[in-house]
C-alpha atoms as an extended CHARMM CRD file, in Angstrom:
* protein
*
        80  EXT
         1         1  MET       CA              0.4450000000        0.2120000000        0.2230000000  PROA      1               0.0000000000
         2         2  SER       CA              1.9980000000        3.3760000000       -0.6400000000  PROA      2               0.0000000000
         3         3  ALA       CA              2.6060000000        5.6150000000        2.2190000000  PROA      3               0.0000000000
         4         4  PRO       CA              0.1010000000        8.6790000000        4.1280000000  PROA      4               0.0000000000
         5         5  THR       CA              0.4550000000       12.0110000000        2.4520000000  PROA      5               0.0000000000
         6         6  ARG       CA             -1.4210000000       14.7610000000        3.1210000000  PROA      6               0.0000000000
         7         7  GLY       CA             -3.4830000000       13.2010000000        5.9710000000  PROA      7               0.0000000000
         8         8  ALA       CA             -4.7740000000       10.5600000000        4.4030000000  PROA      8               0.0000000000
         9         9  ALA       CA             -5.8210000000        7.7240000000        6.1040000000  PROA      9               0.0000000000
        10        10  VAL       CA             -3.6470000000        4.2570000000        4.2020000000  PROA      10              0.0000000000
        11        11  SER       CA             -3.5320000000        1.3170000000        5.6700000000  PROA      11              0.0000000000
        12        12  ILE       CA              0.5210000000       -0.1570000000        5.2190000000  PROA      12              0.0000000000
        13        13  ALA       CA              0.2360000000       -3.5070000000        4.3270000000  PROA      13              0.0000000000
        14        14  ASP       CA              3.0000000000       -6.5550000000        2.0850000000  PROA      14              0.0000000000
        15        15  LEU       CA              1.0900000000       -7.8580000000       -0.8680000000  PROA      15              0.0000000000
        16        16  TRP       CA              1.4880000000      -10.7530000000       -3.1110000000  PROA      16              0.0000000000
        17        17  VAL       CA             -0.0290000000      -12.8860000000       -6.0660000000  PROA      17              0.0000000000
        18        18  GLU       CA              0.2580000000      -16.6740000000       -5.2440000000  PROA      18              0.0000000000
        19        19  SER       CA             -0.1330000000      -18.3190000000       -8.2760000000  PROA      19              0.0000000000
        20        20  MET       CA              1.4830000000      -16.5440000000      -11.0460000000  PROA      20              0.0000000000
        21        21  PRO       CA              5.0190000000      -14.7830000000      -11.1120000000  PROA      21              0.0000000000
        22        22  SER       CA              3.2790000000      -11.1830000000      -11.2780000000  PROA      22              0.0000000000
        23        23  LEU       CA              0.7580000000      -10.1890000000      -12.1000000000  PROA      23              0.0000000000
        24        24  GLU       CA             -0.7990000000       -7.5250000000      -15.2520000000  PROA      24              0.0000000000
        25        25  PRO       CA             -2.9730000000       -4.8250000000      -15.4990000000  PROA      25              0.0000000000
        26        26  GLY       CA             -6.6750000000       -5.9590000000      -15.8060000000  PROA      26              0.0000000000
        27        27  GLU       CA             -4.8890000000       -9.3180000000      -14.3380000000  PROA      27              0.0000000000
        28        28  ARG       CA             -7.0600000000      -10.8920000000      -12.0860000000  PROA      28              0.0000000000
        29        29  ALA       CA             -6.0040000000      -13.1590000000       -9.2540000000  PROA      29              0.0000000000
        30        30  THR       CA             -5.5140000000      -14.0400000000       -5.7350000000  PROA      30              0.0000000000
        31        31  VAL       CA             -3.3110000000      -12.2830000000       -3.4730000000  PROA      31              0.0000000000
        32        32  ARG       CA             -2.2660000000      -12.3430000000        0.1640000000  PROA      32              0.0000000000
        33        33  LEU       CA             -1.8830000000       -9.3570000000        2.0920000000  PROA      33              0.0000000000
        34        34  VAL       CA             -0.1510000000       -8.9010000000        5.3490000000  PROA      34              0.0000000000
        35        35  PRO       CA             -0.9890000000       -5.9140000000        7.2590000000  PROA      35              0.0000000000
        36        36  PHE       CA              2.7700000000       -4.1800000000        8.9910000000  PROA      36              0.0000000000
        37        37  THR       CA             -0.0340000000       -3.0680000000       11.8780000000  PROA      37              0.0000000000
        38        38  PRO       CA             -2.9550000000       -5.4140000000       12.3880000000  PROA      38              0.0000000000
        39        39  SER       CA             -5.0020000000       -3.3010000000       14.4360000000  PROA      39              0.0000000000
        40        40  GLN       CA             -4.8470000000       -0.2930000000       11.6410000000  PROA      40              0.0000000000
        41        41  TRP       CA             -6.7240000000       -3.7550000000       10.2090000000  PROA      41              0.0000000000
        42        42  GLU       CA             -9.5200000000       -4.7630000000       12.4720000000  PROA      42              0.0000000000
        43        43  HSD       CA            -13.0870000000       -2.7480000000       10.3160000000  PROA      43              0.0000000000
        44        44  VAL       CA            -11.0250000000       -5.4310000000        7.5200000000  PROA      44              0.0000000000
        45        45  VAL       CA            -13.9810000000       -8.0840000000        7.1230000000  PROA      45              0.0000000000
        46        46  ALA       CA            -14.4170000000      -10.5970000000        4.6130000000  PROA      46              0.0000000000
        47        47  GLY       CA            -16.7860000000       -9.2840000000        1.2200000000  PROA      47              0.0000000000
        48        48  GLN       CA            -15.5160000000       -5.6940000000        1.9540000000  PROA      48              0.0000000000
        49        49  ARG       CA            -14.2500000000       -3.9060000000       -1.1610000000  PROA      49              0.0000000000
        50        50  ILE       CA            -10.5690000000       -1.9830000000       -0.5920000000  PROA      50              0.0000000000
        51        51  THR       CA             -8.6370000000       -0.0200000000       -3.1430000000  PROA      51              0.0000000000
        52        52  TYR       CA             -4.2800000000       -0.6060000000       -3.9280000000  PROA      52              0.0000000000
        53        53  LYS       CA             -3.0980000000        2.1550000000       -4.1160000000  PROA      53              0.0000000000
        54        54  GLY       CA              0.8720000000        2.0240000000       -5.6430000000  PROA      54              0.0000000000
        55        55  ARG       CA              3.7560000000        4.3280000000       -7.4900000000  PROA      55              0.0000000000
        56        56  SER       CA              1.5070000000        3.8890000000      -10.6580000000  PROA      56              0.0000000000
        57        57  VAL       CA             -0.3220000000        1.3330000000      -10.3340000000  PROA      57              0.0000000000
        58        58  ALA       CA             -4.0210000000        1.0440000000       -8.7910000000  PROA      58              0.0000000000
        59        59  GLY       CA             -6.1950000000       -1.3990000000       -8.0300000000  PROA      59              0.0000000000
        60        60  THR       CA             -9.5820000000       -2.7290000000       -6.0040000000  PROA      60              0.0000000000
        61        61  ALA       CA             -9.8220000000       -6.2330000000       -4.9240000000  PROA      61              0.0000000000
        62        62  VAL       CA            -12.5080000000       -7.9660000000       -2.5790000000  PROA      62              0.0000000000
        63        63  ILE       CA            -11.2990000000       -9.6570000000        0.7840000000  PROA      63              0.0000000000
        64        64  LEU       CA            -11.9550000000      -13.0320000000        0.8730000000  PROA      64              0.0000000000
        65        65  GLU       CA            -11.0450000000      -14.1240000000        4.3470000000  PROA      65              0.0000000000
        66        66  VAL       CA             -9.6880000000      -12.2020000000        7.4820000000  PROA      66              0.0000000000
        67        67  HSD       CA             -6.5330000000      -13.7880000000        9.6930000000  PROA      67              0.0000000000
        68        68  LEU       CA             -5.5590000000      -11.8050000000       11.8070000000  PROA      68              0.0000000000
        69        69  PRO       CA             -3.0010000000      -12.6230000000       14.2360000000  PROA      69              0.0000000000
        70        70  ASP       CA             -3.8880000000      -12.8980000000       18.5490000000  PROA      70              0.0000000000
        71        71  GLY       CA             -4.5920000000      -10.5360000000       20.9070000000  PROA      71              0.0000000000
        72        72  HSD       CA             -6.5160000000       -8.6500000000       17.1130000000  PROA      72              0.0000000000
        73        73  HSD       CA             -9.9600000000       -9.4830000000       16.2950000000  PROA      73              0.0000000000
        74        74  GLY       CA            -11.3700000000       -7.8330000000       14.0060000000  PROA      74              0.0000000000
        75        75  GLY       CA            -14.7090000000       -7.4720000000       12.0780000000  PROA      75              0.0000000000
        76        76  ALA       CA            -17.1030000000       -6.3810000000       13.5520000000  PROA      76              0.0000000000
        77        77  PRO       CA            -17.0110000000       -5.4940000000       17.5570000000  PROA      77              0.0000000000
        78        78  ARG       CA            -17.7240000000       -8.1640000000       19.9900000000  PROA      78              0.0000000000
        79        79  THR       CA            -19.8990000000       -8.1200000000       23.1100000000  PROA      79              0.0000000000
        80        80  GLY       CA            -19.9030000000       -9.8650000000       26.5490000000  PROA      80              0.0000000000
């Protein structure tokens, strides 16, 4: 994800493409994100659409599943 600019909300993660050496513009693939700061990703839920912004490339993704480290609950707030 991109670096913060002019106060924009940014959540940074490492990204890699599964089963392909690269992903060209217009192509589709399964990718994995590993957040650098998991607490900034706790609001992300399956089915949510996110936008990836790089230096010269932008894309969108639909979240298929979320796995956060222990201690991070993610998704909707827990009750009780």
